[in-house]
N, C-alpha and C positions, 0 to 999 in steps of 0.2 A: 794271943790276946794281949793287948797293951794296956797297962793300968793308966788311969788319967784322973786328974782332979778337975777336968773340964766341967764346969758347972752348966747344966742345961735346964735348970729350973725355970729359966725365962721362956722356954718354949711352951706354948699352949695350943690347944686345938683351934683351928680357924672356925669362925662362926659362919656356917653355910646352911642354907635350907635343907632339911632332911627329907626330901622327897625324891623318888626315883632311885635307880641303881644302874651300875654298869653291868651289862649282861655278858655272860661268858659263852654265848652261843650265837653264831652269826655275826654279821658286821652291822654297825650303826649306819644310818644314812650319812653319806659324805657329800659335801658340796665343795668343789674346787674353784678357786678364783685365780685366773691367770693374770699376768702383768698387763695383758691387753684389756682385761676387764677393769682393773683399778688404775690403769694409766700411770704406773709408777715403776720403780726399779725392781730388781730381782729379789734381793734379800730383805726379810722383815725380821727385825731384831727384838721388838718388844710390842706388847699389846696392852691396852687399857680400855675402860668403858666409863662413860659419863653417866650422870643420874638419869638422863633421858633414854639410856640404852644404846646410844651410838657407840660404835667401835672405832678406836684409833690405833694406827699401826706405825711403829718407828721403822721407816723404810729407807733404802739407800738414796732415794730421790727426795726425801722429805717426810712430812707428816701426811699420812693417808687417813681420811675419815670415811666411814661407811654408815649410812643412816638406814639401811635396809632397802633403799631404792636407788640411791645414787652414790657414786664414789667422788670424793673431792681430794685434791692434793694441795699441800701448802709447803713451800720450800723455805729453807733458812737463807739468810742474806748471802752467805758464802757458798750456797748450794751444796753444802756438805751432807753426808749421810747422817741420819738420826739413829742413834744406837739405844736410846733409853727414853722413856716417857712416863709421866705420872700426872694424874688429874686430881686436883683438890676439890673440896666441897663447893667452892665458889665457881667452879667451871674453868679455872685456869689450867692450861695444858702445859706442863713443864717438860721441856725436851733437852736432850744433850747430844752433841755430836763431836766432831774433831775440832778441838780448840774453840768451841762455841757452845754456849748454853743460854737458856732463857725460857720464855714462856709465850704461848699464844693466848690471846684474849680477844673476845669479840667486842667490836666497837658498837656505837649506837645503831649501826645498820646491820649488825649481826655478822659482819665480815671478821674472820679470824686474822688478827694482826700480830706480828711477832715483835716481842720486846726483848732485846738482848740484855743479858746480865753480865756477860763476860766483859763488856766495855766498862764495868765498874772496877775492874782490876787494872792495876798499873801495867804499862807496856812490858816492863821487865818480867813481871809475874805471869802475864798472859801468854808468854812465848812457850811455856811448858805446861799448858793445861792438859794436853793429850785427850784421849777419848773419854767421854763421859759414859760410863757403863751402867751405872745404877742411879736411880733417883728415889729418895724416900721423903715422906712428910712426917716429921717427928717433932712433937712438942711445939707446934706452931712455926717450926722452921722447915725450909725445903733444903734437903741435902743432895748435892751433886757429887758423885764419887767417880774419880778417874783413877788411873794407875799411879799417878804422881801426887794428887792432891784430893782433898775433900773440901767442898765449898758449902757454906751455911748462909742461907738467904732468909732475911726477916726484916719487915718494915723498911723495905727499899734499901737495905744495907747488906753488904756482902763481906764475909770474912772466910778465911780458909786455914787449913792445917795441912802441912806437907806430910807425905807418907814417910814413915820411919825408914823403910827400904823401898818396897814397891807393893802397892795394894793389888789384890786380886779382885775380889768382889765383896759386897757388903750385904747384910741381911737385917731386916727389922722384924724381930720376934718378941711377942709379949711386951710390946711398947718399949723394947730396949734395942739399941742400935749397935751392931757388931761389924767389924771390918776384918778381913783376912789379909795379913801382911806376909810377904814372902819369907821373911826371916823371923818375925816375932810371933807368928801364929795368929790366933784369934784375939782381937782387941775390942774391948767394950768402951763405948763413948760415954763418959760420965763427967758432968760439970765442966765441960769444955776441954776435957783431956782424954787421951786414948790410954786405956789401962789393959795390960795383957791378962788374958784368962789363963790361969795355971794349967799346964798340961796340954795346951792347944798347939804346942810346937810339933805335935804329931803330924799336923797337916802342912808343914812347911814345904814338903816335896809333892804336895797334892793341891791341885787347883779345884777348889770347891765351887760348884756352879749353883747348887740349890741346897736348901735345908728344909726338911719336912718334919713338923712336930707330931709326935704320937702321944698316946695316953701314958700315964705312969711315968711322966718326965723322960720319956724316951725320945730319941731324935734320929732321923735318917738323914745322912749327908751324902750327896751325890757329887762325886769327883769326875773330872774330865776323862781320865784314862785309868784310874785305879779302882773304879767300881764304886759300890755303895757301902757305907759304914753306918753302924748303929751305936748309939751311946745311951747309957742308962744313968748318966751323971757320975758314975764311978769309973767306968772303963769304956774304951772305944774298941770295936772290933769290926772285922769285915762282916757284912750282912749276908751270910751264906744262904742265899735263896735262889729260886729260879730267875727272879728278876735280876739279881746281881750277876749271875752267869751271863745273862743276855747283855747287860750293860758293859761288862768287861770286854766282850767281843765287838761291841758296836760303838763305844765311846759315848759318854753322856754330856749333854748340853743343858743340864738342869731339868726343870719340869714344874709341875703344879699339882695341887691336891684337890680332889673332888669330894665334897660332902664329908670330909674327915674320915672317909672310908676307902678311897682309892687314890693312888698316886699315878700321875702321868709323868712318864720319863721320856725326855727327848733324846734322840741319838743322832749321830753324824752319818751312820752307815745304813741304818735299817728302820727308819720311821720312828714310831713311838710304841711303847707298851703301856698298858694300864694294868697295874697290879693291886692286889689288896694289901692290907697292912701287915700281912704275913709273908709278902714277897711272892705270892702266887700270881702268875701272869693270867689276867682275865681276858685281855684283848691285845692283839698285836696288829697294828695297822702300818702298812708300808706301801711302796709303789705298786706291788702286785695286788694289794687289797684295796686300792683306790686312791692313794695319795699321789700328788703330782711328782714328788721326788722323795728321796729317803733321808735328806738332811733337814732336820727340824731344829731351827734356831731358838724358838721360844714356843711356849704353850700358855694358854690363858683360859680360865674357867669363867664364863660370863654369868650374868645375874640369873640365868635360868639353868645353870649347871650344865650347859653345853660347852664343848671344848673348841677353841680356835688355835690353829697352828700357824706360826710364822715360819715359812720354809725358806730354804736357800733360793728358791725360785717360785714364788707364789704364796697364796694364802688358802687355808683349808678350814672349813667348818665341819664339825662332827656333832651330829645330833645324838648325844649320849643320853639325854634326859627324855627317853622315849621307851615305851614298852615294845617297840618293834625293832628287830634286827633282820638282816637280809643275807641270803645266800645267792650270789649272782655268778657271773661268768668266771670269777676268780675261784669258784668252787667247782667249775666244770659242768654247770647245769644251765639249761636254757629255760624254755617255757614249761611250767609244771602243771600237769593235769590232775595228779593225785599223789598222795603220800600216805605212808603207813609205817608203824614201828612193829617189827616182828623179829623174834629171836635176837633181841638186843642190837638190831640194826634199823636205821632209818632208811626207808626206800622211797624214791621219788620217780614217778613216771613222767617223762619229758618228751619233747618233740625229737630228741636225739637218742632215745632209748631209756632203759631202766638203770638208775644209779642208786648207790647205797653209801652210807657212812656209818661206822660203828657208833651206836648211841652212847656208849659208856666212855668213849675217848673224846678228848678235847677237839673242838671245832676250830681252834685258833689257826692252825697252819695246814691241816690236812684237808685236801679236796674230797669231793665225792668220787666214787669209783664206778665205772660202768660194769653192768652185768654182761658177761660175754654172751654174744648171740642176740643181743637186743639193740642193735645199732639203729633199727628203724623206729618209727613213731610208736610210743607207748601211751595208750589211752587211759589205762587204769591199773592200779595195783591194789589187791584186796586179800584179806585173810578170811577164808571160808573153810569151816571144819578144820581149823588149825593148819590149813594148807595155803601157802602164798601163791596166788594166781595173778598173772600179768596178762591183761588184755592189750594186745598190740597189733601192729600191722603184720607182724610175722605169725600171728595166730594166738591161740590160747596156750599160755606157757605156765608150767609149774616151776617155781624157783626154789631151789634147795642149796644151802651152803654157798650162797652168792653166785650161783650159776644156773643156767637153764637145765633142769633135771629131766624135763619131759615136754614134748610138744603134743598137746592133746588134740589140736586141730590146726591145720595150716591156714585156714581162712582168717581174715582180719576180724578182731573182736573189740567191742566197746566196753564190756563189763559183764559181771556175773551176779546172780541172785540165788539164794537158797529157796527151794520150793516149799511153801508151807505144807505141813501134814504129810510130807514125803521125805522122811529122814534120809540124809545121804545124797539126795538128788539136788542138782544145781542146774539152772538154766542160764545160758549165755546168749547175749545179743551180739550177733555177728553182722558183717557188712550186708548180708542178704537174708536175714531172718533170724531164727533161734535154733539153738542146739541144746541137747540135754547131756549132762555129765553125771557120773555117779562115783561116790566115794567107795573105795574097795580097800581090803587089808593092805594092798601094796601101793595105795595112793588113789588118785582120781583118774577115771577113765572116761573117754568119749563114748557116748551111747548112741545117739542118733540125731539127725536133723529133724526138726519139727515141721511137718508138712502143713500146707494151708496158708502160709504167709511167707513170702520171699521178697518183700519190698526192701529197697535199700534205705537204711537210716544213717544218720550222721551224728547222733548224740545218744547218750545213755540215759534216757528218761523212761524207765520202766519201774513199776511197783507190782507186787503180788500180794493178794490176800487169800483167804481160804477158798475163794470161788473163781477168781478171775486173775488174768494177767492184764495189766493196764499199760498201754504204751502211748506216749505223747509224741506224735510225729507231725512236724510242720504245725498246721492249725487244726489238727484233728486229734481226737482221743479214741484209741482203739480199745475195745472191750473184748477180751478173748478167753475162751475156756479150753483148757488142755484136756485131751482125752485121758482115759484111765491109764492107758499104756504109755502116755507121754509122747506118742509118735506123731500126733497131729492136733490141730485146733478144731474142736467140734463146733465152736460157735465164735463168730467174729461180727462185731457191730462197730460201726464208725459213727462217732458223735462229733457234731460241729459246735456244740455248746452244752453247758451243764445247767444253764439257768435261762428261763424265758425273759427275765428282767435284765440280765447282763450278758452281753454277747462275748464270745471268745473263750479261750481256755488259757489261763495264765501259766500255771505250773502244776506239776504232779509230784507229790511228796508223801512220805510216811512220817506220822507224828504219833508217838506212843503206840507203835506197832499197828496203826490204823492208816489206811490209805485216804488221803485228802486230795481234793481237786480245788484249785484256787483260780478265781477270776476277779480282777479289780479288788483284791484284798478281802474278798468274801470266800470262806472256806466251806466246801461241800463234801458230803460222803454219799456213798451209794447204798441204797436199800434194795436188796434182792427181792424181798417180799413185795415191795411197792414198785419194783422195777423202775426206779427213778432216783434222781439226786435230791438231797435235802441239805439245807444249810445248817452247819454247826455254829450257831451264833456265839457261843462261848469262845470258840477259837477265833472267829472273825473279830470279836471285840478286842482281841489282843493287838490287832493291826489297824485300828481306827486312826492312830496318829502316825503311822508310818507312810512313806511314799509308796506308790504302786509297785508291788512286788514283781520281780521277774523270775526268781527262783528261791527255793527255801530248802534248807538242810537241817536236820536235827542231829546234834552230835551225841556222843556217848553219855553226856551229862545232862541231856534234856534241853540244852540251850538251842534256841531256834535262830539259825543264821539265815539272813535274807539278802538277796541282791536286788539292787534298784539303780537305774540310771548309771550303770558301770561303777556303782559304789556298793559298800557293804555295811550291814548293820547286824545287831544281835539282840535278841531278848534273852538275857541271862536268867536262868531258872534259880530261884531262891529255895531255901530249905522248906519254906512254908507253901511252896507250889506256885507262888506268884512270880512275875517276871519283871526284870529291870531292863529298860531299853538303853542301848548304847549305839550311837552312830558317829559321834564326833571323832573318837580315836581312829576310826577307819577311813576318815576322809582323805588321809594321805595316800591311800591305796587306790583312789578313784582313777579310773582309766588304765590301771595296771592289772585288773582282774581278767581272767580268761573267760570270755563270753561263752555261755552255754556249757561251760565245764567248771563251775564253781567248786573249788576243792577246799574243804575244811577238815583238818585232822586234829582233833582235840585229844591229845594223849593224857593231859591233866590240865587243871586251870593255869598252871605255870608254863605249859608247853603246848601251844596251839600253832599248827602250821597251816599257812594259807598259800595256795598256788597263785603265781603271778606270771605275767607274760615274759618277764625277764628274770625269773628265778623263783625263789621260795622265801616267804617271810615268816619269822618266828614272833609270836605274840604272847606276852605274859599278862594274863588278865588280872593278876594279883597286884600288879604295879599300880599305884594310885593314879587316878585321873588328874591329880593336881599338876601334872606336867602341862595340862591344858589351861593356860592362864589367859586372862583378858589382855588383848594387845593394846598398845598405845598408838595413837595417831597424832601426827604433827603436820602442820603446814610448814614445810621446810623453807620455802622461799616465797616472797611476794614481790613481783616485778611489775614495773610500769615504765613507760618510755624514758623517763628521766632518771630512774634509779632502780636498784634491786635491794630488797631487805631480806637478809638471811635470817628469817624469824626463828629457825630451828636452833640458831646459835645464841639467841638473846637470853641473857641470864635473868632478866626481869621482863614481865609482861607489860608491854606498852598497850594502853587501853585502846588507842585509836590512831590511825595514820590519816593525815590530810593530804589530798592529792589535788593539784590544779586540774581544771577541766581538760586541758591539753593532754593529760595523762589518764584519760578514761579508757585506755586499753590496758588491761591488767592480766597478769599470768600468775598462777599458783602452782607450786610443786608440792607433792605430798610425800610423806615417808612414814614408815612404821618399822621400828627396830625389832622386827619379828623375823628371825633368820631361819627357823625350821620351815621347810617347804615354802620358802620365800616367793617362789614363782606363783603360788596360789593365793597370796595375800591380795585382797581386793579393797577398793575404796568406793565410797559413796559420798556425795557432796551436794550442797545447794547454796546458792547465793541469795540471801534474803535482802530486800523483798523482791528481787528480780525473778526468783523462782519460788514456787509454792511447795513443790514436792521434791523429795530426795531423788537424785539421779540413780539409775540402775547400777548395780555393783559391777565394777570393772577393775582390771589389773592396771589400767593406765593411771599413772601418777602425776599427770600434768593437766591443767585446764586453763583456757584463756577465755576472756570476755572482752568484747570490743564495743565501742560506741555506747558506753554506759552513760545514762543521764546523771545529772547532779543529784546528790542525796546521801543518806547514811546507809551503808551496806554492812552486812555481816556474812563472812564466808565461813561455812561450817563443813567439817570433814570428819568422817569416821572410817575406821578400818575394820576388816573382818579377816581373821586368819584362816588357815586351811581347815581348822576344826569347826568353823562356822561361828566362832565367838566374836561378837562385836565389841569394839572399843567404846570408850566414852567419846563424846563429841568434842572436838577441838575447834576453836573458832578464832577469827581475827576480825576486828572492826576497822573500817576505814570510811572516810568521807571524801566524796568527790565534790570539789567546789564548783559552783555554777560558772559559766563563762561570764566575762565582764558585762555582757549585755543582759544576763539573767541574774546578776548578783543583787544582793539586798540593796546595796547603795545605788545600783543601777535602777532597781525598781523604785527606790525612794526618789531618785532623780526624775524617773518617768512620772511618778505621782505628782511631784512639784511642777514639772513641765506641763502635765495635764491640767493641774489647777490653774497655772499661769495661762495656759491656752484657753481654759474655760473662762477665766476672768477677762482675758484680752478679747476673746470671742464675744463674751456677753456684752462688754463695753462697746465693742465694734458693732454688735447687733443693735444695741440701744441707739448709738450714734446713727447707724444706718436707718433704724426705724424713724428717728427724728428727721434725718435728711430725706428719707423716702416720703415721710408725711409732708415735708415742705415741698419737695418736688412733686409729690402727688397733688398737693393743693394747686401749685403752679400749673401742673399738667391738666388738672381738672379745669382750672381757669382757661388754659390754652384750648383745651378740648371744647369748653363751653363757647369760647369765642369763635373757635373754628366751626363748631356746630352752628353757632349763630350766624357766622359768615356764610357757612354752607347753606343754611336755611335761606338766608337772604339771597345768596347766589342762586339757589334752587328756585326761590320765589321769583327772582329776576328772570331766570331762564324760563321759568314757567310762564311768566308774563310775556316774555319774548315769544315763547312757544305758542301762547294763546294769541299773541299778536300775529305771529306767523300763520297760525291756523286761521285766524281771521282774514289775514291777507290772502292766504291760499284759498280760503273759501270765497273771498271777494274776487280773487283772480279767477277762480273756477267760474264764478257767476259771470265775471266779465267775459271770460272765454266763451261761456255758454251764450251770453248775450251777443258776443262778437260772432259766434257761430250762427246764432239766430239771425243777427243782423246781416251777416254775409248771405245766409240762405234767403233772407227777405230781399236782399239786394240782388241776388241772383235771380229771384223770381221777377223782380222789377226789370232786370236786364232782359230776361226771357220775354216778359210782357212787352217791353219796348221793342224787342226784336220782332215779336209777333205783330205789334202795331205798325212797325216799319214795313213789315211785309204786307200788311193790309194796306198801308199807305201806298206802297209801290203798286199793289194790285189795283188800288183805286185809280192810281195814275194811269194805269193801263186800260182802264175802262173808257170806252168811247161815250162821252157824255152828250155827244151831239144828237144822238138818237133819243135822248131823254127829253121828256117834257120839261117845261120850265120849273114847274113845282117840284118835280122829281129831281131835276138837276140842281134846284136850289137846295133841296134837302141833302142831296148828295154832297154838295159843296160844304154845307154846314157840317156834315159828318166828317168830311176830309179835314176841315179846319179844326174841328173838335179833336180828332185823333192826333193831328200834328201838334196842337197845343198841349195835349196830354203828354206827348213824348218830349217836347221841348221844355215843358215846365217841370219835369221829374228830376230833382237834384239828389236823389237818394244815394246815388253812387259816389258823388263828391262828398256827401256827408259821411259815407262809409270810409272812404279813404282818409278823411280828416280824423274820424274816430279811431281808426286803426293806428294812425301815427301818434295820436295823443296817448293811447293805451300803451303802446310799445315804444314810447319815446326813449326811455332809459336803455332798452335793448338796442335800439337803432343808434343811440349815442355811443354805447360801448363798442358796438360793431364798427362804427365809423371811425372811432378813435383807434381801434386796433388795426383796422384795415382802411386807411384813408383813401385808397384808390377805388374803393367800391362805388359803383354808380347808383343813382336813385332807383333805377329800374331793378337793380340787384338787391337794394335794400328792401323794395317791395316784395321781391321774390323770397327774400330771407324771412320777412314777416309772415308771408303766407305759409311758408314751410314750418315756421315756429308754431303757427296756429294749427298745424297738422291737417292742412287742406290737401285734397287730392289733386293729382295732376290735371284732371278734367276740370275741377273747380277753378284751379289757378289759371288754366287756359281760357276759361270763360271770362274770369275777372280781368285778366290782362289782355283779353281779346286777341289771343294768339292760339296757334294750334298746339296740340299735345306734344308734337315733335319740337316745337319751339320752346316749350317748357323744359323738355329734357336737355336741349342745347343750352338753355339758360342755366339750368342746374349744373351742367358740366363746367360751364365757364365760371360759375360761382365757386365750385369745388377747387378749381384750378387757382382762382384768385385767393381763396382761403388757404391754399397749400395742403389740401387733404389728398391722401392716397386713396386707392380704390377700396381698401379694406375698412377705412374709417367711415362712420355713419355721419352723414351731413346733418341730419336733424338733431342727433345727440350732441354734435359739436356745437350747434347753434344754441341749444338749451343750456350748455355749460358756460356760455359767455355771460 
């Protein structure tokens, strides 16, 4: 031991929330992120977290940000690796690399922009900046420490101090700043100067990577290759502990402290260890236990007391703040169907056989060991009558001293039950029925197969009461009575349901040593006296607020474990007999439980084992549920065609964003810095007033809206973690301006134009009305005159029509008279003809034979007849009359056809008078043939063809 005056009173305990603990059994949940996930370089040198919970990593390719949903990378101008980072309260992210340091700050759009501080140094001094390894925020200044210099930045000014020899690393403890110099030891920075701490030269040959304060002014110092040291303020010595031995073998790269109770120590060769303040290793995590590689460059405890590791290749998240730890393939076990502790060993029945691990030994590095002879499927492991029985594919096995001591029966078995009121007797469910076993002085022996039931089963769902053996198989419930000699079933009844109101049979279980039958969360018992099932309403009342049960198990402490929808819950029994419901802590196991083989092994409240498809989980029910915290939800980015706003980086909340109408296609990305069971974090959102209801929960963290109308919108988002806890609502307001044609000014213009149009139209209408009235007056006058003229014309036409009618009537009369005259004339002609005939006959009479008186009379008669004939001028008068009546016609005909003869004019007149051929022949004193010939000649002279009507032609002249 080396004496030292090294003062360590400046070291105090870190202020960390005191909930949870690091468990020394099993492995915490580990999530590895490869460089292909975060799209960065291999090595990660430093880690920090902002006030929103986002993680930042100093990476070989630049600054890496993780918001729980998306990774972002930001590079330095010279693309150098970043070795250190620190975030201040304002959100500035100070970083340091090789010959470069400065800070990232979000602009008005939320984009992280880099501002270099190294350019504030002269060119001469900037040539030897070297690597910036540590950054501290101390008394309003930001300190950048390299091997050669330390820079102080405040109020946009930069100053520096050269290293006395060569700096190693620096530490900020109890609001005091210390540097390790290679030759001067530990230096304290006071009043702008570096002052050596007495006795600290002890560390000149040791490279200190981390300092951990303890109580009572003690200090643990972790060196690179020399191990761990402890100082009490008076002396410094090697910390001779299990942790120190491990570090000496594997080289330390610093570490971090958890809740002032546990120290995380990073190593180069073998992952990390977490030890308590006495140096006892609680956990050892390396590549074999789930890390990506064994070289851990940095570790960081986040705001929920979980651990992040920056690896030589990748990033790892360790969910330390959880009551669950796991035993997986690294412990040599697969799917677990049952577990039990017996004779200070933990036994687990798996799909690969029966395994065990000493209960009193550490679970850090030792795997589970297989029981020889159990390489096949093991369905159950039970302690009955202080005998360890394994139900497996190899048969019913007795396990003693971690080996198969006896094979009771070679048939495959699912499990065993003690028979009530039959001490020492056990019944086992095999692949094809049931068998009876009996405890003897030398152990358990096989007795017989139970006859009467040999159906194949594939689960272990049996219960026994004083009267019956109950078996649930498929959708049926079998009620069976064993014979007195236990060799057969005397009575078997198959039930398809247990209630007339509720169909089906949900589960079969024993509660408080009584057999219960459950369907749709209603619990029933069987009454032998009533030969029927009745509901236990008190028990049913316990499950009114739980989901529909699939299976239920009562543990040794009376807690009721129930399975539902591939999830698990428990009603924890209190000392007063009431129950407290828990579901949220077990949501992380959803989907990993073994269906139909729910395995709960409650050794004590601090040690509860649950079988999983990929191993075994250890649950400590005494760890506070305060690890279940309310998540935070953020709208990480808000994008539209013209721009993207990284809202998650904004240090101040902008009340509203204004978007042009051309940018009415918007996209949002969400984030929730919830890193435990991150894949189960879900989001719900709604855009008001576009949507009235919240969208269904989904793991998708992006949403787009297209063709939004103008208006004010509020995007609301909330997150729900894997425990079912919802965050507060986060929101962002934005306004989409209307298109120019729907803008307020456009509407105002439209209004003015409408008013102008109305005014113009009104005036035009008035003018039109006046004009129309004028033209209407003119038109009315015109119409009146036209009407008057029309009336006059119609009157004239009427007069003409009357005149015409009169003429026509007169003409008709004339024609009638003409006709009458013609007829009369024809009668005269006929009379004259007769008279001429008489005259001729008189002439032929020989008058010589007549006496004189007779002769005288005869002569008088002859003269009288001749005189009558000669004095008759009626025919001449007729001709004259006809010519006078038809003068105009004859004149027009003569003018049109000058060559026409008088004889033909007479014929034309007779034809016009519609006289018959016979009448014309008599008048013209020619034969009818002569009339036809005359007609032919007339047609020819008039130029008529055979088809034209002669009379109609004459009437048209």
